[in-house]
C-alpha positions in Angstrom: 0.2 -142.8 -223.0 1.1 -143.4 -219.4 4.5 -143.0 -217.8 5.7 -145.3 -215.1 8.8 -144.9 -213.0 10.2 -147.9 -211.2 13.2 -148.0 -208.8 15.0 -151.3 -208.9 18.4 -152.9 -208.1 20.5 -155.0 -210.4 22.0 -158.3 -209.4 25.7 -159.1 -209.5 25.5 -159.7 -213.3 24.0 -156.3 -214.0 20.5 -157.7 -214.7 17.3 -156.1 -213.4 13.9 -157.7 -213.3 10.9 -155.5 -213.4 7.2 -156.4 -213.1 4.7 -153.8 -214.4 1.1 -153.8 -213.4 -0.5 -151.9 -216.3 -4.1 -152.5 -215.3 -4.8 -153.1 -219.0 -5.9 -156.7 -219.4 -5.6 -158.7 -222.7 -3.9 -156.0 -224.7 -0.7 -155.6 -226.7 1.6 -153.0 -225.4 4.8 -151.3 -226.5 6.9 -150.7 -223.5 9.8 -148.3 -223.6 12.5 -148.7 -221.0 14.9 -145.9 -220.3 17.4 -146.2 -217.5 20.2 -144.3 -215.9 22.4 -145.1 -213.0 21.8 -143.1 -209.9 24.7 -141.2 -208.3 26.1 -142.9 -205.2 24.7 -140.2 -203.0 21.1 -141.0 -204.1 21.4 -144.8 -203.9 19.6 -146.5 -201.1 22.0 -148.5 -199.0 21.1 -151.4 -196.8 22.3 -150.1 -193.4 22.4 -152.2 -190.3 20.7 -150.5 -187.4 22.9 -149.1 -184.7 21.1 -151.1 -182.0 19.4 -154.4 -181.9 16.3 -153.6 -179.8 15.2 -157.2 -179.8 17.7 -157.9 -177.0 15.4 -155.9 -174.7 12.2 -157.9 -175.6 10.9 -160.0 -172.8 8.5 -160.4 -170.0 8.3 -158.8 -166.6 7.9 -161.2 -163.7 5.4 -159.8 -161.2 4.5 -161.2 -157.8 1.0 -159.6 -158.0 -1.9 -160.3 -160.3 -1.9 -157.5 -163.0 -5.7 -157.0 -162.6 -5.4 -156.6 -158.9 -2.6 -154.1 -159.4 -4.7 -152.1 -161.9 -7.6 -152.0 -159.5 -5.3 -150.8 -156.7 -3.9 -148.0 -158.9 -7.4 -146.9 -159.9 -8.4 -146.8 -156.3 -5.4 -144.5 -155.5 -6.5 -142.2 -158.4 -10.0 -142.0 -157.0 -11.5 -143.8 -160.0 -14.2 -146.3 -159.4 -13.5 -150.0 -160.1 -16.2 -152.1 -161.6 -16.0 -155.6 -160.2 
């Protein structure tokens, strides 16, 4: 006998749909479902993040070729540049 615990959420009518991967093909099974409502303190809530970091996504406009800038920096650090 195997025991399986599944966390799920009910819809607005109180119905929960569960899909069980038993890894037992072409067999008849007796499934026993036992449920209890979680206390509010343990329920997972869908919180909105405090900040929307996507507003900071973008590109930096440079007046210099990035490869040339990298070679210049490596030269300042004393690292050889392979051209």
